[in-house]
Phi, psi and omega in degrees: 000130178285154175095009178265338182241133181228143174105166178243296181275310173259111189239139174239144173232119180266156179210164177098171181229162181305318183251017173273184181292332182196169168222167183185192184210145170249125181252125180237139178107006178276127182293156178291160176074014175277125180298133179201129175216167183298332178299329181299339185268346188300310183295310180296325179290324177294325180293329181272347183298135178301144181269190184272017179300140183301334180267359179281168178296143177281352181295142177233089180268148178283334182054036177284125181267126178251128177273118182262333180200165176089001180226133178223126180053042175078011179225144178293152183259352184092354176265169180304138179260125178249124180245136181236136178233110182288144171266112185250342183244069185244127173225099183277349184306316181298341182275350180304322181289349182261009182308323184241021181234130175271127182282129176298141178080004178242173184270009186306307183294315180299317179299315180297316180296318185284318188249354178084001177199171172205155180264106184290346182281077175081013176095352178058236181289342181270010179279150175298338178301331181297339179294341179302320179293321180291322177294318178299323181288333183289000000 
């Protein structure tokens, strides 16, 4: 699928789905010895979190970023950095009735036309939840 990897020298590849177990990003091209810890992600992740607006998503995710590789003793190693963000507030049951219905104003139909399938559980990769990985990479 096109659109998962961005960049040339500093490159990110996002993965995961809105209603899967997790989503995340692999960052390649970060020089070694750059200070980085999980605390660094708290403010930007809090800024992207949906607010309590009545039309916003009812999901309440912690958006805690876990560093899985590429960092040792608080500094980058120069190898790919893998960040994981668990999906903890997932309820796919309401989407069951949408298995054969494309939601207006969503990417369901376009996704189906372009890729030959779509994930009816909240839009899959076309969900706004996917932006969490991009914010973590920034």
